N, C-alpha and C positions, 0 to 999 in steps of 0.2 A: 254236612247234610244240607241238601238243597230244600228250601222252603217251597211247599206246593202253592199253587195259585189260590186254593181254598183257604189255606192258612194265612196268606197275605191279606185276603179280604177280611178274614175273621179278626186278625190283629188290627187292621184299620178300623173296623167297626168298634172294637173294644176301646181303642184309643180315642175315637170320637166321643164315646160315653164318658171317658175320663176327662176330656176337655170340657164337657158339659158341666163339670163340677166347679169350673172357674168362678162363677158368681158366689159360690159358697166359700171359696178360698178368700175372696175379697172381704168377707166378713171379718177375717182376722185383722186386716189392715184398716178397714173402715167399718166397724161394727154397726154404726147407725144407718148404713146405706139401705138395708132392706127392712129394718125393724119397723119403720113407719107403715109399710104395706101391711104387715101383720097386725100392728096395733090399731090401725085405722079400720081394718075389717073386723077384728075381734072386740075392740073396746071403743071404737069411734073417736080415738084421739091420736096425737102424734107423740113421739118420745119427748119432745120439748115441752108439751103440755103436761105430760106425766111427771117430768122432772121438776116442774114448778110445784106440784103438790106432793109428790112422793119421790124425792131425789134418790133415796136408797133403792127403791124398787126399780127405778129407771137404770141405775148403775148395774144392778144385778141382771137385768134384761140385756143390756149391752154386753156385759161380761159373758153371758150365755151365748150370744151371737158370735163373739170373738172366740170363745172356746170351740164352737162348732167349726169355725174357719180353721183353727189350729188343728183340730182333729182330722179334717179333710186333708190338710197339708201332710200330716203324718201318714194317713192312709196312702196318699200319692207316693210318698217316699218308698213304700213297699210295693205298691201295685205296678207302677211304671216298669221297674226292672223285671218284675214277674211276668208282665205281658210281653215285654220286648225280648226276653231270653227264653225261659222254659216254655211259656205258652206258645211262642212262635216256633219252638222246636217240636211242638205237638206232644208234650209230655202230659200224661194222663192226670197226674196230681195237680199240675198247674191249670189244666182245663177245668177241673172240678173246683179248685180253689178260687180261681178268677171268676168263673161262672156264678158260684154261690155268693161270693162277697159282692160282686157287682149287682146281681139280681136283688140281693137282700137290701143293699143301700137304696136302690132306686124304688123298690116296692115300699119300703118304709117311708121314703120321701113322698111317694104318691099317696099313701094312706094318710099321712100326717097333713099333707096339703088339702086333701079332700075333707078331712075332719075340721081343719081350722079355717084357712083363708078361702079355699075353693077357687082360687084364681084360675081361670080357664087356661091362661098362658102357661102357668107353672105346672098344672095338671097335664096339659098336652106335652110339655117338655119332658115330664116324667114318663109318660106313655111312650113317646118316641124313644127314650133311652132304653126302656124295658124291651121294646120290640127290636131295637138294634142289638141288644145283648143276646136275646133269644135267636135272632138271625145269625149272629156271629157263632153261637154255640152249635146251631143246626148245620151251618156251612162247614164247620171244622170237625164235626162229630165223626164222620167216616175216616178222616185222616188220622185223628187222634186214636180212635179205638180199633183201627185195622191192624195195628202193630201186634 
């Protein structure tokens, strides 16, 4: 089955949003990389300062960031093949599954960023991803549901 031009663009946009999760994956390998941004905004301190007074709390926070990175790695292990095989073939179930999971992840990310740090870069990052996903779904809608 030949892939239509619309589906190629749609797959490309979905893959862009998947690559945008790479900073979250880095949390698995270096959990302290982004934690200072959140702690500085929410508590006015760094993880090193917190570790001096509350070592257990600092360890739990770092473990949470590492867990988030591990979870995103697991999500990618299922999402990449789903986007590259059934979504690319314009299968309805894959279109719905990929669309819902991608939108859910990025909308939750956006809401949590707005609630906590409110970093304009991260919020704009999330908005871009949400728009790219919606555009991907709109572009591919006719191809997927015309069968």
